[in-house]
PLY file of the C-alpha trace (Angstrom):
ply
format ascii 1.0
element vertex 528
property float x
property float y
property float z
element edge 527
property int vertex1
property int vertex2
end_header
14.72 -16.84 -10.08
17.78 -14.98 -11.25
17.72 -11.25 -11.85
19.86 -8.54 -13.31
22.15 -6.73 -10.93
20.32 -3.73 -9.53
23.58 -2.12 -8.49
25.15 -2.17 -11.96
25.57 1.22 -13.60
24.73 3.11 -10.39
26.58 6.00 -8.80
28.29 3.79 -6.22
27.57 0.27 -5.00
29.67 0.94 -1.91
27.73 4.10 -1.14
24.49 2.10 -1.11
25.95 -0.66 1.08
27.53 1.92 3.37
24.23 3.80 3.61
22.35 0.62 4.64
25.00 -0.13 7.27
24.90 3.44 8.57
21.09 3.38 8.90
21.28 0.03 10.71
23.92 1.37 13.11
21.76 4.42 13.74
18.84 2.19 14.75
21.01 -0.08 16.93
22.25 2.98 18.85
18.65 3.52 20.01
18.26 0.02 21.46
20.06 0.76 24.78
17.40 3.39 25.52
14.69 0.79 24.87
16.39 -1.77 27.11
16.80 0.80 29.89
13.04 0.85 30.21
12.60 -2.91 30.73
12.27 -2.54 34.49
9.44 -0.03 33.92
7.50 -2.08 31.39
9.47 -0.47 28.54
7.98 2.95 29.28
10.34 5.69 28.09
8.15 8.80 28.13
10.02 11.82 29.47
13.46 10.20 29.49
16.25 12.43 28.10
17.81 11.49 24.77
21.50 10.67 25.16
24.37 11.45 22.79
24.27 7.99 21.21
20.61 8.45 20.20
21.27 11.88 18.70
24.23 10.50 16.77
22.05 7.57 15.68
19.37 9.89 14.30
21.99 11.78 12.31
23.37 8.46 11.04
19.90 7.41 9.84
19.28 10.64 7.93
22.76 10.59 6.43
22.58 6.87 5.68
19.32 7.23 3.73
20.80 10.10 1.71
23.98 8.12 0.99
22.01 5.00 0.01
19.83 7.11 -2.31
22.95 8.56 -3.93
24.48 5.10 -4.31
21.38 3.78 -6.14
21.12 6.84 -8.43
21.75 5.76 -12.05
24.38 7.57 -14.06
23.29 9.94 -16.83
19.63 10.10 -15.76
18.68 12.70 -18.39
19.46 10.45 -21.35
17.72 7.53 -19.60
14.48 9.48 -19.15
14.62 10.71 -22.74
15.15 7.17 -24.08
12.30 5.80 -21.95
9.81 8.02 -23.78
10.27 5.98 -26.96
10.09 2.52 -25.37
7.02 0.44 -24.62
7.13 -3.06 -23.10
4.08 -5.29 -23.52
3.34 -8.55 -21.73
2.14 -11.55 -23.76
-1.60 -11.92 -24.33
-2.41 -15.59 -23.76
0.88 -17.14 -22.70
0.79 -19.71 -19.87
2.24 -18.86 -16.49
5.78 -20.05 -15.86
7.83 -20.59 -12.73
9.17 -17.06 -13.18
5.65 -15.60 -12.99
4.74 -17.61 -9.88
8.02 -16.69 -8.21
7.40 -13.01 -8.95
3.87 -13.21 -7.51
5.18 -14.87 -4.33
7.95 -12.33 -3.82
5.69 -9.33 -4.41
3.08 -10.70 -1.95
5.80 -11.02 0.71
7.03 -7.50 -0.06
3.50 -6.08 0.27
2.89 -7.95 3.55
6.00 -6.28 5.00
4.94 -2.93 3.52
1.32 -3.00 4.72
2.28 -4.34 8.14
3.73 -0.92 9.02
0.58 1.24 8.82
-1.56 -1.69 10.01
0.39 -1.65 13.29
-0.87 1.86 14.10
-4.14 0.68 15.61
-2.31 -1.66 17.99
0.09 1.03 19.24
-2.47 3.77 19.93
-3.79 2.36 23.27
-0.20 2.10 24.57
0.66 5.62 23.39
-2.40 7.08 25.09
-1.47 5.34 28.35
2.27 6.06 28.33
2.32 9.62 27.04
-0.74 10.61 29.12
-2.26 12.26 26.10
-5.83 12.23 24.86
-6.95 10.06 21.98
-7.36 13.25 19.93
-3.69 14.20 20.36
-2.42 10.66 19.70
-4.50 10.59 16.51
-1.87 12.91 15.04
0.30 9.79 14.65
-1.93 7.92 12.15
-2.89 11.22 10.50
0.81 11.94 9.93
1.33 8.42 8.54
-1.59 8.80 6.12
-0.34 12.19 4.99
3.00 10.52 4.34
1.36 7.84 2.17
-0.27 10.52 0.01
3.07 12.29 -0.44
4.82 8.94 -1.00
2.32 7.89 -3.67
3.31 10.93 -5.71
7.00 10.93 -4.84
7.56 7.23 -5.46
6.10 7.47 -8.96
8.87 9.92 -9.82
11.52 7.88 -7.97
10.53 4.67 -9.80
10.99 6.39 -13.17
14.46 7.59 -12.19
15.76 4.67 -10.13
13.83 1.80 -11.69
11.15 -0.35 -10.05
13.53 -2.64 -8.21
15.85 0.04 -6.82
12.88 2.12 -5.63
11.71 -0.87 -3.54
15.20 -1.15 -2.04
15.23 2.54 -1.15
11.79 2.22 0.45
13.09 -0.70 2.54
16.06 1.35 3.76
13.64 4.06 4.93
11.60 1.40 6.73
14.69 0.37 8.66
15.22 3.97 9.75
11.68 4.31 11.11
12.41 1.55 13.66
13.53 4.23 16.11
9.90 5.11 16.79
10.17 2.27 19.30
12.69 4.22 21.37
11.32 7.75 21.11
10.62 9.29 24.54
8.43 11.98 22.97
5.12 11.58 21.13
6.10 14.29 18.66
9.10 12.32 17.44
6.70 9.48 16.68
4.51 11.87 14.69
7.47 12.90 12.56
8.81 9.38 12.05
5.36 8.07 11.10
5.26 10.61 8.27
8.54 9.12 7.03
7.12 5.60 7.37
4.02 6.57 5.39
6.14 8.19 2.68
8.17 4.98 2.36
5.04 2.79 2.23
2.95 4.99 -0.06
4.58 4.03 -3.33
5.00 0.28 -2.86
1.58 -0.75 -4.23
1.79 1.39 -7.43
5.33 0.11 -8.09
4.15 -3.48 -7.54
1.20 -3.03 -9.91
3.49 -1.46 -12.52
5.82 -4.48 -12.39
2.93 -6.93 -12.68
1.42 -5.03 -15.60
4.71 -5.34 -17.49
5.43 -8.99 -16.63
2.09 -10.84 -16.40
0.28 -12.25 -19.46
-2.74 -10.07 -20.21
-5.38 -12.72 -19.54
-3.88 -13.39 -16.09
-3.28 -9.77 -15.12
-6.66 -9.05 -13.51
-6.67 -11.92 -11.01
-2.94 -11.47 -10.36
-3.43 -7.84 -9.35
-6.37 -8.77 -7.12
-4.53 -11.71 -5.56
-1.29 -9.85 -4.83
-3.06 -6.74 -3.50
-5.53 -8.75 -1.41
-3.02 -11.19 0.08
-0.66 -8.33 0.83
-3.38 -6.39 2.65
-4.76 -9.31 4.67
-1.28 -10.70 5.33
-0.04 -7.31 6.50
-2.94 -6.94 8.94
-2.43 -10.50 10.20
1.31 -9.88 10.66
0.60 -6.69 12.61
-2.11 -8.19 14.84
-0.20 -11.46 15.34
2.99 -9.61 16.30
0.98 -7.48 18.71
-0.61 -10.55 20.32
2.73 -12.33 20.75
5.10 -9.49 21.60
3.21 -6.50 22.99
2.28 -8.17 26.33
6.01 -8.73 26.97
7.75 -5.73 25.37
4.97 -3.14 25.17
3.67 -1.26 22.13
7.13 -0.01 21.13
8.23 -3.43 19.89
5.86 -3.09 16.92
8.00 -0.20 15.64
11.31 -1.91 16.41
10.19 -4.77 14.17
10.81 -2.40 11.25
14.52 -3.20 11.64
14.41 -6.93 10.82
11.49 -6.66 8.40
13.05 -3.70 6.58
16.37 -5.52 6.20
14.44 -8.59 5.02
12.83 -6.45 2.33
16.28 -5.24 1.23
17.39 -8.87 0.84
14.10 -9.82 -0.83
14.71 -7.11 -3.41
17.57 -9.21 -4.82
14.97 -11.63 -6.21
12.77 -8.99 -7.87
13.54 -8.55 -11.58
14.33 -5.09 -12.85
11.90 -3.49 -15.29
12.82 -4.34 -18.90
11.84 -0.82 -19.94
14.28 0.65 -17.42
17.08 -1.66 -18.62
16.44 -0.75 -22.27
16.46 2.95 -21.43
19.83 2.39 -19.74
21.16 0.66 -22.85
21.47 -2.69 -21.06
19.85 -4.63 -23.91
21.19 -8.09 -23.11
19.78 -7.95 -19.55
16.49 -6.53 -20.81
16.20 -9.29 -23.37
16.85 -11.90 -20.70
14.09 -10.47 -18.49
11.61 -10.25 -21.38
12.42 -13.79 -22.50
11.85 -15.13 -18.98
8.44 -13.47 -18.74
7.47 -13.63 -22.41
7.24 -9.85 -22.81
8.25 -7.85 -25.89
9.47 -4.31 -26.48
8.55 -1.93 -29.27
8.84 1.71 -30.08
6.20 3.80 -28.41
3.75 5.35 -30.88
4.49 8.95 -31.75
1.96 9.65 -34.45
0.44 13.07 -34.13
-3.29 13.41 -33.88
-5.37 15.71 -36.01
-7.11 18.54 -34.22
-10.45 16.76 -34.61
-9.16 13.62 -32.87
-7.05 15.25 -30.17
-8.40 14.64 -26.64
-10.02 17.62 -25.03
-8.82 18.98 -21.72
-12.03 17.99 -19.97
-11.38 15.00 -17.78
-14.79 13.41 -18.36
-17.67 13.76 -20.76
-21.22 12.60 -20.21
-23.26 11.61 -17.20
-22.30 7.94 -17.46
-18.59 8.70 -17.07
-19.17 11.13 -14.22
-21.55 8.82 -12.39
-19.12 5.92 -12.74
-16.25 7.97 -11.34
-18.42 9.18 -8.43
-19.45 5.59 -7.67
-15.87 4.28 -7.59
-14.61 7.32 -5.66
-17.35 6.85 -3.07
-16.35 3.19 -2.66
-12.73 4.29 -2.19
-13.70 6.87 0.45
-15.72 4.22 2.31
-12.68 1.92 2.25
-10.48 4.68 3.69
-12.98 5.47 6.45
-13.09 1.80 7.46
-9.45 0.75 7.05
-7.83 3.93 8.41
-10.65 4.89 10.74
-12.90 2.23 12.19
-10.33 -0.61 12.13
-7.66 1.65 13.67
-10.04 2.73 16.43
-11.32 -0.79 17.10
-8.38 -2.05 19.25
-8.62 0.97 21.57
-12.39 0.50 21.75
-12.03 -3.16 22.73
-9.37 -2.31 25.34
-11.69 0.37 26.77
-14.39 -2.31 27.12
-12.14 -4.41 29.33
-10.28 -6.63 26.87
-6.54 -6.86 27.38
-4.17 -5.75 24.64
-3.09 -9.37 24.16
-6.63 -10.72 23.84
-7.65 -7.87 21.55
-4.69 -8.48 19.25
-5.38 -12.23 19.26
-9.04 -11.74 18.35
-8.18 -9.44 15.46
-5.42 -11.80 14.28
-8.00 -14.60 14.19
-10.24 -12.35 12.10
-7.45 -11.73 9.59
-6.65 -15.45 9.46
-10.28 -16.27 8.64
-10.23 -13.62 5.89
-7.02 -14.92 4.31
-8.37 -17.70 2.02
-11.27 -15.57 0.76
-8.85 -13.46 -1.27
-8.34 -16.45 -3.58
-12.11 -16.54 -4.10
-12.11 -12.81 -4.92
-9.31 -13.24 -7.47
-11.15 -16.15 -9.11
-14.46 -14.27 -9.21
-12.85 -11.14 -10.71
-11.17 -13.04 -13.56
-13.61 -15.89 -14.17
-17.05 -14.68 -13.16
-17.50 -10.90 -13.41
-15.23 -7.94 -12.72
-18.13 -5.55 -12.11
-20.21 -7.82 -9.88
-17.13 -8.94 -7.95
-16.54 -5.29 -7.01
-20.22 -4.88 -6.08
-20.05 -8.12 -4.09
-17.04 -6.91 -2.11
-18.92 -3.72 -1.22
-21.95 -5.75 -0.11
-19.73 -7.95 2.09
-18.24 -4.77 3.57
-21.76 -3.56 4.39
-22.52 -6.89 6.12
-19.32 -6.47 8.15
-20.34 -2.95 9.16
-23.74 -4.24 10.28
-21.94 -6.94 12.30
-19.76 -4.34 14.03
-22.87 -2.23 14.71
-24.61 -5.22 16.29
-21.48 -5.95 18.36
-21.40 -2.38 19.66
-25.11 -2.27 20.45
-25.03 -5.65 22.24
-22.02 -4.60 24.30
-20.59 -8.11 24.44
-19.78 -11.05 22.22
-16.75 -11.96 20.13
-15.62 -9.50 17.46
-13.89 -12.24 15.42
-16.64 -12.96 12.89
-17.88 -9.39 12.19
-14.33 -8.08 11.94
-13.35 -11.01 9.69
-16.25 -10.20 7.37
-15.24 -6.54 7.38
-11.62 -7.40 6.56
-12.77 -9.73 3.77
-14.93 -7.02 2.22
-12.54 -4.09 2.49
-9.43 -5.95 1.37
-11.22 -7.57 -1.56
-12.59 -4.13 -2.44
-9.26 -2.31 -2.46
-7.60 -5.20 -4.29
-10.15 -4.97 -7.12
-10.99 -1.27 -7.11
-7.91 0.19 -8.83
-7.62 -2.55 -11.49
-11.34 -2.20 -12.21
-11.07 1.60 -12.40
-8.16 1.33 -14.86
-10.25 -1.02 -17.01
-13.38 1.15 -16.87
-12.25 4.37 -18.55
-10.78 5.20 -21.98
-7.05 5.70 -22.22
-7.14 9.49 -22.46
-8.54 9.78 -18.92
-7.43 6.47 -17.41
-4.49 7.88 -15.50
-6.49 10.75 -14.03
-9.48 8.64 -13.03
-7.37 5.90 -11.45
-5.37 8.55 -9.60
-8.59 10.19 -8.38
-9.94 6.92 -6.97
-6.58 6.07 -5.36
-6.48 9.52 -3.74
-10.02 9.03 -2.41
-8.96 5.82 -0.64
-6.44 7.90 1.32
-8.79 10.87 1.72
-11.33 8.77 3.62
-8.69 7.79 6.16
-7.36 11.33 6.48
-10.90 12.59 7.12
-11.41 9.94 9.82
-8.17 10.81 11.60
-8.79 14.55 11.26
-12.09 14.08 13.09
-10.20 12.11 15.74
-7.73 15.00 16.16
-10.67 17.36 16.70
-12.14 14.88 19.22
-15.27 14.65 17.08
-15.33 10.87 16.65
-18.67 9.49 17.85
-19.05 6.02 19.41
-18.17 3.17 17.05
-21.84 2.20 16.70
-22.61 5.62 15.21
-19.40 5.46 13.14
-20.58 2.15 11.66
-23.96 3.68 10.77
-22.40 6.79 9.21
-20.01 4.71 7.06
-22.73 2.25 6.04
-24.81 4.93 4.30
-22.22 5.99 1.67
-21.10 2.36 1.28
-24.66 1.35 0.33
-24.77 4.27 -2.10
-21.46 3.14 -3.64
-22.78 -0.41 -4.14
-25.92 0.88 -5.83
-24.06 3.31 -8.09
-21.46 0.74 -9.20
-24.28 -1.73 -9.92
-26.09 0.86 -12.05
-23.24 2.67 -13.81
-20.40 0.15 -13.75
-19.56 -1.78 -16.91
-18.40 -5.34 -17.28
-14.72 -5.45 -18.25
-13.92 -9.17 -17.99
-12.85 -10.63 -21.32
-13.60 -7.50 -23.33
-11.42 -5.24 -25.42
-11.13 -2.08 -23.33
-11.48 0.05 -26.47
-15.05 -1.26 -26.81
-16.14 -0.13 -23.37
-16.66 3.53 -24.30
-17.91 5.26 -27.45
-14.61 6.98 -28.17
-12.39 4.02 -27.24
-11.51 3.04 -30.82
-10.91 6.65 -31.79
-8.12 7.07 -29.29
-6.74 3.59 -29.82
-6.40 4.40 -33.49
-4.34 7.47 -32.73
-1.85 5.45 -30.73
-2.78 7.01 -27.40
0 1
1 2
2 3
3 4
4 5
5 6
6 7
7 8
8 9
9 10
10 11
11 12
12 13
13 14
14 15
15 16
16 17
17 18
18 19
19 20
20 21
21 22
22 23
23 24
24 25
25 26
26 27
27 28
28 29
29 30
30 31
31 32
32 33
33 34
34 35
35 36
36 37
37 38
38 39
39 40
40 41
41 42
42 43
43 44
44 45
45 46
46 47
47 48
48 49
49 50
50 51
51 52
52 53
53 54
54 55
55 56
56 57
57 58
58 59
59 60
60 61
61 62
62 63
63 64
64 65
65 66
66 67
67 68
68 69
69 70
70 71
71 72
72 73
73 74
74 75
75 76
76 77
77 78
78 79
79 80
80 81
81 82
82 83
83 84
84 85
85 86
86 87
87 88
88 89
89 90
90 91
91 92
92 93
93 94
94 95
95 96
96 97
97 98
98 99
99 100
100 101
101 102
102 103
103 104
104 105
105 106
106 107
107 108
108 109
109 110
110 111
111 112
112 113
113 114
114 115
115 116
116 117
117 118
118 119
119 120
120 121
121 122
122 123
123 124
124 125
125 126
126 127
127 128
128 129
129 130
130 131
131 132
132 133
133 134
134 135
135 136
136 137
137 138
138 139
139 140
140 141
141 142
142 143
143 144
144 145
145 146
146 147
147 148
148 149
149 150
150 151
151 152
152 153
153 154
154 155
155 156
156 157
157 158
158 159
159 160
160 161
161 162
162 163
163 164
164 165
165 166
166 167
167 168
168 169
169 170
170 171
171 172
172 173
173 174
174 175
175 176
176 177
177 178
178 179
179 180
180 181
181 182
182 183
183 184
184 185
185 186
186 187
187 188
188 189
189 190
190 191
191 192
192 193
193 194
194 195
195 196
196 197
197 198
198 199
199 200
200 201
201 202
202 203
203 204
204 205
205 206
206 207
207 208
208 209
209 210
210 211
211 212
212 213
213 214
214 215
215 216
216 217
217 218
218 219
219 220
220 221
221 222
222 223
223 224
224 225
225 226
226 227
227 228
228 229
229 230
230 231
231 232
232 233
233 234
234 235
235 236
236 237
237 238
238 239
239 240
240 241
241 242
242 243
243 244
244 245
245 246
246 247
247 248
248 249
249 250
250 251
251 252
252 253
253 254
254 255
255 256
256 257
257 258
258 259
259 260
260 261
261 262
262 263
263 264
264 265
265 266
266 267
267 268
268 269
269 270
270 271
271 272
272 273
273 274
274 275
275 276
276 277
277 278
278 279
279 280
280 281
281 282
282 283
283 284
284 285
285 286
286 287
287 288
288 289
289 290
290 291
291 292
292 293
293 294
294 295
295 296
296 297
297 298
298 299
299 300
300 301
301 302
302 303
303 304
304 305
305 306
306 307
307 308
308 309
309 310
310 311
311 312
312 313
313 314
314 315
315 316
316 317
317 318
318 319
319 320
320 321
321 322
322 323
323 324
324 325
325 326
326 327
327 328
328 329
329 330
330 331
331 332
332 333
333 334
334 335
335 336
336 337
337 338
338 339
339 340
340 341
341 342
342 343
343 344
344 345
345 346
346 347
347 348
348 349
349 350
350 351
351 352
352 353
353 354
354 355
355 356
356 357
357 358
358 359
359 360
360 361
361 362
362 363
363 364
364 365
365 366
366 367
367 368
368 369
369 370
370 371
371 372
372 373
373 374
374 375
375 376
376 377
377 378
378 379
379 380
380 381
381 382
382 383
383 384
384 385
385 386
386 387
387 388
388 389
389 390
390 391
391 392
392 393
393 394
394 395
395 396
396 397
397 398
398 399
399 400
400 401
401 402
402 403
403 404
404 405
405 406
406 407
407 408
408 409
409 410
410 411
411 412
412 413
413 414
414 415
415 416
416 417
417 418
418 419
419 420
420 421
421 422
422 423
423 424
424 425
425 426
426 427
427 428
428 429
429 430
430 431
431 432
432 433
433 434
434 435
435 436
436 437
437 438
438 439
439 440
440 441
441 442
442 443
443 444
444 445
445 446
446 447
447 448
448 449
449 450
450 451
451 452
452 453
453 454
454 455
455 456
456 457
457 458
458 459
459 460
460 461
461 462
462 463
463 464
464 465
465 466
466 467
467 468
468 469
469 470
470 471
471 472
472 473
473 474
474 475
475 476
476 477
477 478
478 479
479 480
480 481
481 482
482 483
483 484
484 485
485 486
486 487
487 488
488 489
489 490
490 491
491 492
492 493
493 494
494 495
495 496
496 497
497 498
498 499
499 500
500 501
501 502
502 503
503 504
504 505
505 506
506 507
507 508
508 509
509 510
510 511
511 512
512 513
513 514
514 515
515 516
516 517
517 518
518 519
519 520
520 521
521 522
522 523
523 524
524 525
525 526
526 527
């Protein structure tokens, strides 16, 4: 798949290339410190930072800033103004082409690399606790910092994508990933806390940018399953990559190698970005019409002037975000499901490796067991994508919540029994949670009228992070109960979410979204 040149019409192509090289050099300058610890099992806690490391850290910060400058488009003000009047629509019923399949494949690989970073946290925590001689509560500041970074990144990357374009924003995120590799050579826990915030900020915007690209490129009748498939495969693949890397490499190189992997994977993402097409809307706003036309022709999309008709006072949306008990109940149901996902994915699943190690499993065997769980979960994402697009959007979401509940019950049984293999219950849990998060945001976007769609989808997305932040905040306060009790406490709101979505959710598959709510046609008619 060919693509337009991302580096055309930017501030400086050489500044971007120089920035990437400078960040890479900065990371490489930390590797001697890592290798110095090989005779001690790659334990570096308490070792002094030498001049090369300090220079390397400065090179990373400066390199990211230089790369960001190099990617900055010229005359941004006129670009943003022009973008307000442009709308790009994908085809309705067009068949998928090689370009669509290639885009799906590339974006799945990009998300696997992206999600692998935060997924590695759970596999590094036992090693951090042991090496830094800190309590689990103190080490929990690392994942809490990463989650805080994802929240900030989700907001920041939305702005960056509008300014830089979808493709360039992915490249900039990849450069930041490369810089966070130095977590693997940090002799202090607090440096890891700071660098994990940076990693989270880089990762936070990848999924929204990916969804935005798919929404512009994919034919409408294929969009639902494509979003579910890409999000689900990215999530499961990222967890498998993290657990598999831990099983293969951590017994030899220690927990730090999982951070050093950000160097090759981040550079791979930079190279992968060359095959991602630039947004046609961005190209049109830049005045690059021939390139935009080529992209739209390849994917069958079309551009038109965004509607600007003014609404009468009677038809203007009110400031209230929701109206009526049905809307409120539906938002509560979806938000509760998102919170449950956050509690599981950024709480229970992050604590599980340390729990298994504490029960006598080795780090290698623990990582292998969890990798097997992710591998079992992998093909079920295809089933989820099929069910969402062909069977029922609403009941697919409910089904994913029910599977999550079954996984929680399996983990509870595992904890109460005190022995047995965690592969099957964890696999079921991964299937449920990853299918849930893959479907939840697309379903939310399809479940509310246009005037509140952005706010409701943003609320549910924020709740998915809030659940994880709550879990890690409890860990920082040393208030996390045993995993058996954690499983029980998470199961209760998850059951409530399943019931509420079943009662208040609406079927969206194959229906005109304007028909889903009483005022849908009113706002569609106004051009909103």
